[in-house]
C-alpha positions as CSV (number, residue, x, y, z in Angstrom):
1,M,0.1,0.0,-0.3
2,T,1.1,3.2,-0.8
3,A,2.2,6.5,1.5
4,S,-0.8,8.0,-0.1
5,R,-3.6,5.8,0.7
6,V,-3.0,5.3,4.4
7,A,-5.1,7.4,6.1
8,K,-3.6,9.4,8.9
9,D,-5.1,10.1,11.7
10,P,-5.1,14.3,12.1
11,V,-3.5,14.9,15.4
12,N,-1.0,11.9,14.7
13,R,-0.1,11.4,11.4
14,S,1.7,8.7,11.7
15,I,-1.0,6.3,12.7
16,A,-4.1,5.4,10.2
17,A,-7.3,6.3,12.3
18,L,-9.2,3.8,13.8
19,V,-12.9,3.4,12.7
20,L,-15.0,1.6,15.0
21,V,-18.2,0.1,12.6
22,I,-21.6,-0.8,14.9
23,E,-23.6,-2.4,12.4
24,D,-26.0,-5.9,13.0
25,E,-25.5,-7.1,9.0
26,G,-22.8,-8.9,8.5
27,G,-22.5,-7.7,4.8
28,I,-22.9,-4.7,5.4
29,R,-19.9,-4.6,7.8
30,K,-17.6,-6.5,5.3
31,V,-18.4,-4.0,2.6
32,L,-17.4,-1.6,5.0
33,R,-14.1,-3.1,6.4
34,T,-13.2,-3.3,2.6
35,G,-13.5,-0.4,1.3
36,L,-11.8,1.6,3.9
37,E,-9.3,-1.0,5.3
38,G,-8.8,-0.3,0.5
39,Q,-8.0,3.3,1.8
40,G,-5.5,2.4,4.6
41,Y,-8.0,2.8,7.2
42,R,-8.1,0.2,10.3
43,C,-11.3,-1.0,11.3
44,I,-13.0,-2.8,14.2
45,E,-16.5,-3.9,14.0
46,A,-19.6,-4.6,16.8
47,S,-22.5,-6.4,15.7
48,T,-24.8,-4.7,18.4
49,G,-25.1,-1.6,20.5
50,G,-23.8,-3.1,23.9
51,E,-20.9,-4.2,22.2
52,G,-20.1,-1.0,19.8
53,V,-20.7,1.2,23.0
54,T,-17.8,-1.0,25.0
55,Q,-15.5,-1.1,21.9
56,A,-15.7,2.9,21.8
57,A,-15.0,2.8,25.2
58,T,-12.1,0.4,25.3
59,R,-10.4,0.8,21.8
60,S,-10.5,4.7,21.4
61,P,-11.3,4.7,18.0
62,D,-11.0,7.6,16.1
63,V,-14.5,7.5,14.3
64,V,-17.4,5.6,14.7
65,L,-19.8,4.9,11.6
66,L,-23.0,3.5,13.3
67,D,-26.3,2.0,12.1
68,L,-29.6,3.2,13.8
69,G,-31.4,-0.5,13.3
70,L,-29.3,-2.7,15.5
71,P,-30.6,-5.5,17.8
72,D,-30.6,-4.6,21.4
73,L,-30.2,-0.7,21.2
74,D,-31.4,1.7,19.1
75,G,-28.7,4.0,17.7
76,L,-29.8,7.0,19.4
77,A,-29.2,5.4,22.3
78,V,-26.2,4.3,21.8
79,V,-25.3,7.9,20.9
80,R,-26.2,8.9,24.1
81,R,-24.0,6.5,26.2
82,I,-21.0,7.2,24.2
83,R,-21.5,11.3,24.2
84,E,-21.9,10.6,28.6
85,W,-18.0,10.5,28.3
86,S,-16.5,11.0,24.7
87,G,-16.9,13.6,21.8
88,I,-15.6,10.6,19.1
89,P,-17.1,12.0,16.0
90,I,-20.5,9.4,15.3
91,I,-21.5,9.5,11.6
92,V,-25.3,7.5,11.5
93,L,-25.9,5.5,9.1
94,T,-29.8,5.2,8.2
95,A,-32.5,3.2,6.1
96,R,-34.3,5.7,7.8
97,G,-35.5,8.6,5.6
98,Q,-37.9,10.7,7.7
99,E,-36.2,14.0,8.8
100,S,-37.1,13.3,12.2
101,D,-35.0,10.6,12.0
102,K,-32.2,12.5,10.9
103,I,-32.7,15.6,13.6
104,G,-33.4,12.7,16.3
105,A,-29.3,11.7,15.7
106,L,-27.9,14.9,15.5
107,D,-29.6,16.7,18.6
108,A,-28.3,13.1,20.2
109,G,-25.3,14.2,19.8
110,A,-23.9,12.3,16.1
111,D,-21.8,14.5,14.0
112,D,-23.6,13.9,10.4
113,Y,-25.5,11.1,9.0
114,V,-25.5,9.3,5.2
115,T,-29.1,7.7,4.3
116,K,-28.8,3.8,3.1
117,P,-28.1,3.2,0.4
118,F,-24.5,5.4,-0.1
119,S,-21.8,5.2,-1.9
120,M,-18.4,5.1,-0.7
121,P,-16.5,7.7,-2.0
122,E,-19.7,10.1,-0.1
123,L,-19.2,8.2,3.3
124,L,-15.5,8.7,3.3
125,A,-15.7,12.6,2.2
126,R,-18.2,12.7,5.6
127,M,-15.2,11.0,7.6
128,R,-12.8,13.3,6.4
129,V,-14.7,15.9,7.3
130,A,-15.3,14.2,10.9
131,L,-11.6,13.7,11.5
132,R,-10.4,17.2,10.5
133,H,-13.3,18.4,12.8
134,R,-11.9,16.4,15.4
135,A,-8.1,17.8,15.0
136,R,-9.2,21.4,15.3
137,G,-11.1,20.7,18.1
138,E,-8.3,19.2,19.8
139,S,-5.0,21.4,19.0
140,D,-7.3,24.5,19.5
141,T,-10.4,25.4,21.1
142,E,-10.4,29.3,20.4
143,T,-8.5,30.4,17.5
144,S,-8.4,34.0,17.1
145,V,-8.9,33.8,13.2
146,L,-11.2,30.9,11.5
147,G,-10.9,30.6,7.6
148,I,-13.2,28.4,5.6
149,G,-12.2,29.3,1.6
150,A,-12.3,32.8,0.9
151,L,-13.9,34.1,4.2
152,R,-12.0,35.0,7.5
153,I,-13.7,35.7,10.8
154,D,-11.2,37.4,13.1
155,L,-12.5,36.7,16.7
156,G,-10.5,39.2,18.8
157,R,-11.4,42.1,16.4
158,R,-15.1,40.5,15.6
159,R,-14.3,41.5,11.9
160,V,-15.2,39.4,8.8
161,S,-14.1,39.1,5.6
162,I,-14.1,37.9,1.8
163,G,-11.1,37.6,0.0
164,G,-10.0,40.2,2.1
165,T,-12.4,43.0,1.4
166,L,-14.4,43.8,5.0
167,V,-18.2,43.0,5.8
168,P,-20.3,44.6,7.9
169,L,-22.9,41.9,10.0
170,T,-25.2,43.0,12.7
171,R,-24.6,41.1,16.0
172,I,-27.2,38.3,15.0
173,E,-25.6,37.9,12.2
174,Y,-22.4,37.2,12.8
175,R,-23.2,34.6,16.0
176,L,-24.9,32.6,13.7
177,L,-21.5,33.1,11.6
178,I,-19.2,31.9,14.2
179,T,-21.2,29.3,15.0
180,L,-21.6,27.3,11.6
181,A,-18.0,28.7,11.2
182,R,-16.7,26.6,14.8
183,H,-19.0,23.6,13.8
184,A,-17.8,23.7,9.2
185,G,-18.8,20.7,7.5
186,R,-21.1,19.4,10.8
187,V,-24.8,19.4,10.2
188,L,-26.5,21.9,12.6
189,T,-29.8,21.5,13.6
190,H,-32.4,24.2,13.4
191,E,-33.1,23.8,17.2
192,F,-29.4,23.6,17.8
193,L,-28.7,27.2,15.9
194,L,-32.0,28.9,17.5
195,R,-30.6,27.9,21.3
196,E,-27.1,28.8,20.6
197,V,-27.6,32.3,18.6
198,W,-31.3,33.6,20.1
199,G,-31.9,31.3,23.3
200,P,-33.9,27.9,24.4
201,A,-36.8,30.1,24.6
202,Y,-36.6,30.6,20.9
203,T,-36.1,26.9,19.8
204,T,-39.2,26.7,18.0
205,Q,-39.0,29.7,16.0
206,S,-37.3,28.5,12.4
207,H,-38.5,31.5,10.2
208,Y,-35.7,33.8,12.1
209,L,-33.1,30.9,10.7
210,R,-34.6,31.7,7.7
211,V,-34.3,35.5,7.4
212,Y,-30.6,35.3,8.6
213,M,-29.7,33.0,6.5
214,A,-31.2,34.2,3.4
215,Q,-29.6,37.9,5.0
216,L,-25.6,36.0,5.2
217,R,-25.9,34.7,2.4
218,H,-26.5,37.9,0.7
219,K,-23.4,39.3,2.3
220,L,-21.5,36.5,1.7
221,E,-21.7,34.2,-1.1
222,P,-21.0,35.0,-4.7
223,D,-24.4,34.1,-6.1
224,P,-27.1,33.8,-2.8
225,G,-29.4,31.6,-5.3
226,R,-26.9,29.0,-5.6
227,P,-24.8,28.9,-2.3
228,R,-21.6,27.8,-1.8
229,L,-20.9,28.2,1.5
230,L,-23.7,28.0,4.1
231,M,-25.6,24.9,2.7
232,T,-29.5,24.0,3.6
233,E,-30.1,20.5,4.7
234,T,-33.5,20.4,4.0
235,G,-36.0,20.0,6.4
236,V,-33.0,19.8,8.9
237,G,-31.0,22.2,9.6
238,Y,-27.6,24.0,8.2
239,R,-24.3,23.4,7.1
240,M,-21.2,25.4,6.3
241,S,-19.0,23.9,3.8
242,E,-15.3,23.5,4.2
243,G,-14.7,24.3,1.0
244,P,-13.6,27.2,-1.1
245,L,-16.0,29.9,-2.5
246,V,-15.9,29.2,-6.0
């Protein structure tokens, strides 16, 4: 295997990232193991929720791939148990297509979700985002400047710029933007954003988000009607892209 295909842990570049797959269907586990190991990841498996929680606690994986439909514990219960003691990135693999299931997984503490059937390239891309997010959180809990593509957010001076051009923002626009930026690449639910930006009394006021996201897009996106930075996850929430504005 060439060095370029070894999936390095972003925190320790000499060790391939360890992936815990919690999935009760043996055929899916085999496909995932083959695909992951083919890209240089190390892989461990669990066929039940209880076993998965134990593996997460004892093996310290870098990322967890979790099926929601497990025989002993619901996947949401597994997420909540892991979140009691760990911030390991969790990507939910689900055949449940309803928005309520996706929102439930994210609100329980999952970092992302992929709907079955899914392609391996999509899953690998989501994993890379999760691992980068974890690396940023461990290396620097609060950087002075956040940067995503052409966007720069100077936290100390509370200034936002695109390609070097200063962008004036209102207080709420700024709070919404930095909340998205601090979790770049992750899906943030409507409830999470409303709670973080406006407060717990506003978690049902989704129209606030629509208005302010539209305002941010008009100020930050080259083409607000076709956003590349501030992405909508229909019925669920929003995601800030980690890519450049092109």
